[in-house]
C-alpha positions as CSV (number, residue, x, y, z in Angstrom):
1,X,0.0,0.0,0.0
2,X,1.4,3.4,-0.9
3,X,0.6,6.5,1.1
4,X,1.5,10.0,0.0
5,X,1.6,12.8,2.6
6,X,2.3,16.3,1.4
7,X,2.7,19.3,3.6
8,X,2.3,22.5,1.6
9,X,2.3,25.0,4.5
10,X,6.1,25.7,4.2
11,X,8.8,24.5,6.4
12,X,9.9,20.9,6.8
13,X,7.7,19.1,9.4
14,X,9.3,15.7,9.0
15,X,8.3,14.5,12.4
16,X,4.6,15.0,11.7
17,X,5.0,13.1,8.4
18,X,6.6,10.2,10.1
19,X,4.0,10.2,12.9
20,X,1.2,10.2,10.3
21,X,2.8,7.2,8.5
22,X,3.3,5.4,11.9
23,X,-0.3,5.9,13.0
24,X,-2.0,5.4,9.6
25,X,0.1,3.1,7.5
26,X,1.2,-0.5,8.0
27,X,-2.2,-1.4,9.6
28,X,-4.1,-4.5,8.5
29,X,-7.2,-2.4,7.7
30,X,-5.0,-0.5,5.2
31,X,-3.8,-3.6,3.5
32,X,-0.6,-4.3,5.5
33,X,0.5,-7.9,5.6
34,X,2.3,-9.4,8.6
35,X,4.9,-11.1,6.5
36,X,5.8,-8.2,4.2
37,X,8.8,-6.0,4.6
38,X,7.7,-2.5,5.7
39,X,9.6,0.4,4.3
40,X,9.2,4.2,4.6
41,X,11.0,6.5,2.2
42,X,11.2,10.1,3.3
43,X,12.0,12.6,0.5
44,X,12.8,16.1,1.8
45,X,14.3,19.3,0.6
46,X,15.4,20.8,3.9
47,X,16.3,20.3,7.5
48,X,13.6,19.1,9.9
49,X,11.9,21.8,11.8
50,X,12.2,19.7,14.9
51,X,15.1,17.2,14.7
52,X,14.5,15.7,18.2
53,X,10.9,14.8,17.3
54,X,12.0,13.5,13.9
55,X,14.6,11.2,15.4
56,X,12.0,10.1,18.0
57,X,9.4,9.2,15.3
58,X,12.0,7.4,13.2
59,X,13.0,5.4,16.3
60,X,9.4,4.5,16.9
61,X,9.0,3.2,13.3
62,X,12.3,1.3,13.7
63,X,11.0,-0.3,17.0
64,X,8.1,-1.6,15.0
65,X,10.4,-3.3,12.5
66,X,9.8,-0.6,9.8
67,X,12.9,0.4,7.7
68,X,13.2,4.1,7.2
69,X,15.3,5.6,4.4
70,X,15.7,9.3,3.8
71,X,16.6,11.0,0.5
72,X,17.6,14.7,0.6
73,X,17.2,16.7,-2.6
74,X,18.2,20.3,-3.3
75,X,20.7,22.8,-2.0
76,X,19.6,22.6,1.7
77,X,20.9,19.0,2.0
78,X,24.1,19.3,4.0
79,X,25.2,15.9,5.2
80,X,25.1,12.2,4.3
81,X,24.3,9.8,7.1
C-alpha cells in the first residue's frame, strides 16, 4: 500500500509526516501484511523543523520493524548519514 503525505504550508515538518505514517500506514485495515517488509522512504528538501521529534518518530518506526530511508534533494541538504 502506498501512502502520500504532502505538507504544503512551508517548512519541513518531517516528524509530523513520520508520525502520520506510523499511525495510519502498515495497519491490516489499510492492506498491511504481517509477512511483508515494511519500508518508509522520506524525500525532503530541507532540515527538519524539529530534529529531536523527527529522530523520536523514526525510532518508533524502527522499533516496529519498519525500515526508514531518507533522501535529501536540493541545495539545503548538507550531510550524508
